[in-house]
N, C-alpha and C positions, 0 to 999 in steps of 0.2 A: 402625305402625312395621314396616318391612321391613328385616330384617338379611340381607344378601346375602353369603354366604361363597363366595369364589372360590379356586380352587387346582387344581393338576394332579390327575389320578387318583392316589390314594395319599397326598395331602397331609393327609388327616384331616378333610375337610369333613363327611362323614357322622358320624364319631365325635364331633367337636366340636359339630356342629350339633344332634345329638340331645340331647347333654348341656346345651347352651345352651337349647334349646327346653324341656326339662324344668324348668330353673331359672326361665325366664321365665314359664312357666305358673303358677308360684306367685303371680305378681302379675297375670298377664293370662290368664284362663281362655279367652279368645277368641283363641287362638294356634294357627296351623297350621304344621306342619313340612313343607316341600316338598324333595324330592330329585330332581335331574335324571334319575337312572337310574330311580327309581320312577315318575316321570311318563311316561317313555317307555313303560313297561309299561301304565300307566293309559290312555294314548292309543292303545293297540293295537299298539305295537311295529312299526309300518309304516315308521318312519324308520330310515335307515342312520346310520352315523357319519361320512359324508363331510361336507364343509364346507357344502354346500347344505342338507342335512337338519339339520345342527347349527344352522344359522341359523333354520330353521323351529322347532326345539325352543326356541331362545333367545327367539324372539318369543312363543311360547306361554307360556313361563315368566313373562316380564315382564308380559304382558297378564293372565295369571291373577293375578299379584300385584297389579296395578292394580285388578282386579275385587274382590279381597278387601280391599284397602286402602280402597276406596270404601265398603265395608260396615263399616268399623271393625274388621276382623279383622287381627291382627298375624301376621307371617310370619317364619319363619327359613327361608331358602332356601339349600340347598347345591348350588352350580352350578359347572361347569367354567368357563363364562363367557368365551369367547374373542372376543367381539364388542364392541369399544369403543363402537360406536354404540348397542348395547342398554344398556350401562352408563350412557351419557349419557341415553338415553331414560328409564331408571329415575330418574335424578336430577331430570329435568324433570317427569315424570308422577306419581311416587309422593310422597305427602304427607310421609313421614318415612323417608328411605332412608339406611341405614348400611351401607357397603361394607367388608368385611374380606377382606384377602388373607392366606391361609394359605400362607406362603412356605416352600418346601422345595427344596433342590437336586435336580437330576435324578438324581444318583447315589443319593440316599436313596430317592426314589420307585421307582427301578429295583430297588433292593435290597428294598424292601417288596413291590412288585408283587403286591398282594393279588388282582388279577383275572387275572394272567398276560398283561396287555396289552403291557407293555414287552418282555418276553421274546419274545413272538410277533412284534412289530414289528421288533425288532432281528435276529431270525432270518429275517425276510422272509416269514413265513407269514401276516401280516395287515398291513393298512394302515389309514390314517385314524386314527392314534393321535396325540393332541395331545401335543406335546413331542418327538415323533420325526419324523413326516412332515407334521404340521400344526403350524404355529407356535403358541406360547402367548404372546400379547402381555400383558405385565404391565399391570395396570390403571393408568391414567394418574394417578389421584388417589384412592387408597383412603382411607377414614377411619381405618383401622387396619391395620397390617401386623404379623403375628405369625409368628415362626419356629416352624413346626410340624414341624421335623426331629427333635424329641425334645430338642434342646438348649434350646428356649424354654419348656419345661415340659410337663407331662402334658396330655392332652385336657381334664381337669377344670380345671386351672390356666389353660389357654387360654380356656375358657368363662368363667371368673371374670374374666379380663382384659377380655374383650368386655363383660361386664356392668358392670365398672368404667368402661369407656369410654362405654358407653351412659348411665350415671348422671350423668356430668359434661358431656355434650354439650348443646347448645341445639338442639332440633329445629326 
């Protein structure tokens, strides 16, 4: 099972993802939590955040998930995921793929701005920020869409809603 959490920076992917992974580990000890930012560090940090390097990172993440999937290792992946072709690839190549969009309006992520990305992009001191100068295409057909603006529940409640959806689906 690969649970793929998609959302803008500040949408809550890491917060919800770590809580979801902790809960899933009670049933699946063979579960790995992957985060796009952490994997950039693991792979040496040589990639920039421009579209070309983001595409390389997306390919790496999807192929790492396929390698783990083939070994029977479950994954919760927190990924910005701006490439529809890799989302399609995941559906085709992964044995049990479940895609969750953590949906939050731009004004909320700008207000949160935990990394200072949006402020810098809007001030013109940085570029290659998804949602500002790189488009964020909404996933075409996520299995679940959750409002992660704060109005849709706490991160723990969102993790529980994902667990509920996983429990009733037919893989």
